N, C-alpha and C positions, 0 to 999 in steps of 0.2 A: 399387137394383134387383139380381135375380138372374139370372141366364143359365142355361138348361141346356144342360151339356155333351150330346155325340153319344152317349154311354152310359145319361142319364138323368141324371147326378149334378146336386146344384145346385153352382154355382160364384158367391162371392159378387163383390163389386165387385174389381178389380185394384189394385196399389198406388199409378197415375198418377191413379188417378181420384180426385176430390173435391179435389186440389189446385188452388191458383190458378197458373196461366200463372206464369213465370219474371221476366217480365218488370214483372209484377203482386204480387210479393213485400216486403214492406216490409223497407227500407234497414237493418238491423245499427247499433248507436251503436260508435261506436270504428270504423270500417272503415276502408280507407287513408286513411294519415297524407297531409300537404297535403306541397309541395314543400319546404315553408321547415322544416317539422318533419321531414323527412329531413335537412336537409344540417344541419340543431343535429343530428341524433342522430349522423351520420357525424362530424362535426366535436367531439364530444365522447369518440367512439371513439380516433379519433386522437389527440385531448388526451391519453384514457387509456392507450395504447399509450408514447406520447414520454413519457410523466409515469413508466411503469414503467422503461423502457428507462434514465434517466436515475438513479433510484432504483437500480435494479442497477449501473449504472456508479458512483454514491458508495460502495455497499457494498464494492465493489472496490478502489477505493481507501483507505476504512477500512483493510479489510486491511492496506494496504502500510503506510499510517502506523504501523499494533498492529506491522509485522514493523522498519520504524526504529525504534520505542519502548524493542521489544525487544531490537533491539541495541545502540542507546544505553546499555541499562539494565545491558547484561554488561559493557560496553567499561569503562561507570565505576565497578563494582563491582570488577572485575580492576585497575583504573588506579589506583583509592584504595588498595588495597593493594598495591601495587609503588612507590606514594609513599611511602606510611609507613617500608617496606623501604628506599629511596632517600634520604628523612631521616635515619633513623635510623644509615645508613651514614657520611654528613657528619659525625657527630658523635662519630665512633671515633675514638681516638686514635693518631696515627700514631709511632709510638716512629724510626723509619728513616726523616733527612728528608736520607741522603746523595745522593740522585736525585733531584734536585727536578724533571725532566723525567715521571719516573713518577706526583710527587705531583701535576702541574700535569693529568697526564694524568686521572688518578683524579677529582681535583675535578671536572674538564669534564665527563667522564662522568655522574659521578654528580649534578652537578649540570644537567645535559642529561636524565636518568631522570625525575626530579624534577621539571623542566616540564613538559616531555613528560606525563606523567600527570596533573597539576594542570592542565594545559590540557584532556584529554581530559574529566577529571572535570567542572569546571565549564562546556566546553562541552555536556557530554551531559545535566546539571542542566537547564539553560536550555533545550536542545530539547526534554526530555521535559516540560518543567513549559509552555512557551510554543506549541509546533506546535501539541498539539488544540485550544487556543484560537484560532489563528488559522486554521483549517479549523472550528472550528465559530462562531465569531464575524462572520465572514465575509458580504459581499451579498448572493453568489451560490458557486455549483460553482468560481467560477476561482482564489476563497481557497482550495479544497481543492486543485486541483491546484500551485499558488504553494506552498503547505504541501507537497507532497509532494516538489516537487522545491528546494528548502530542504534539507530532511530529506536527499533521496538522496545533494546533494551535498556538504552537512558531515559525511555518515557517511563518504563515500570521505575525505575530508582526516584526519576523526580515526583512522581505521582505519591511518594513516599515521604520523601521531604516536605512536598506541599501537605500532606494528611499530617504530618509531625509536626509541619510551624502553624497551621490551624489549631491542633491541639495544645500547641502552646502560647496563643496568641489569646483562645478562650481562659485558660490559665491565668494571665497575665490579667487578661482585663478583668475576673475575679480578686485577683490578691491588689490593684490598684484600688478597687473600691474600700476593699478594706484595712488599707493606707490613708485613706483621701476620708471616711466617711466613720459616720459612728456603726455601734454593733447591732442598731435596729437595723437602719439603710442597708447596711451589707448583708445581712441575713436575709432580709427581702430580692437585694439584688442579687444575690447568690441563688437562692432558691429560683428566681426569674430563669438567668442561666444555665439552670441544671437542666428546667421542664426544655429549654429552648435546646439544648445538647440532646437529650433522648428524643425529639420529635427530627432533629436533623438527622442522625442516625437513623433510625425510622425510615424513613424516607429514603436517603441515600440508598440504605441495603436494597429497600423494597426496587427502585430505578435500578440497582444494579444488577438482580438477580432478573428483572425483565429483560433487561437490555445488553447485555453482556454475555458472548456464544460461553458455553461450556468447553466446547476446545476451540483450537485457536485452527484454521487450515491459510499456509501460507500459498501464496502465488509462484513464489517458486520452481525453476523447472528442475526437476531433482536426476532426472534421469536422461542422457544421447544430449549433452549441452552441444552446441555448434558455435566452434568461434570464430570460424568464417565460413558466410555462407557460399562463397565462392568454391570452396574445397567440395559442392556437393552434385558439379557439374560435372566431375570426372575428367578423365583424361580423351581421346580421339575416339577409343574404345568402349568408352562406358565406365570403365574402373573405376572405381572411388578411391579414393587416397587421402589421410589425414582425418578428418573425420568423416565417419559414416553411420548414418541413420538405415534401424532395421523395423522393420514394424512391430517386436517384441516389444519395443520401448513404451508405445500407444497404453500398453497395459496398467502401464506402472503409473501415469499422472496422479 
């Protein structure tokens, strides 16, 4: 029906007219989810968040493995070169055998340099070959942590053997000069080697102090490690069994 306004205009029906009451409207399909579906969605979101976090932590661990492998590769390359030089020094004929102590010290330093660098080459090659396989083929993420730990501890020991072999190699180089040349040439070469060693030590310490961190931070997840992501989905009631994750663990990262 149309109504007349006070000024004689015809006014159509209002926007509220002709609509059924709110209570009589039909329900829209796909309305509010039951409580069980809501709990399942919450568990799925929780599992997705925790899965993403563990995936990101494994990527950080992979960066650590790549770093260790790079260090082992460089140590192996330089040690193989120095081991070649040391083995060549052992084949040098020694014309002067009047000082047995000098000859013995030369043989000891050269043999120690050769053995140390060969040890670095062999151990570094084994770590490069088997370290990534241990992390990749393990049953869970704990194998990745174990691989990083082994590579880190082995890298520290191999760096010590490398430095020891380097010192033995320089000692052998000085001694072979004293065995092959006259005192004047031997003193000259020894002084040159001495200044080179001092310069090398100062440069190495400056680079180490500038680049090496004071404290090492590991990418390992120390709290609430999840062994099976499927446990985070819970049962039909939304209850968790086995691995559980609460909000307090995030404060310990």
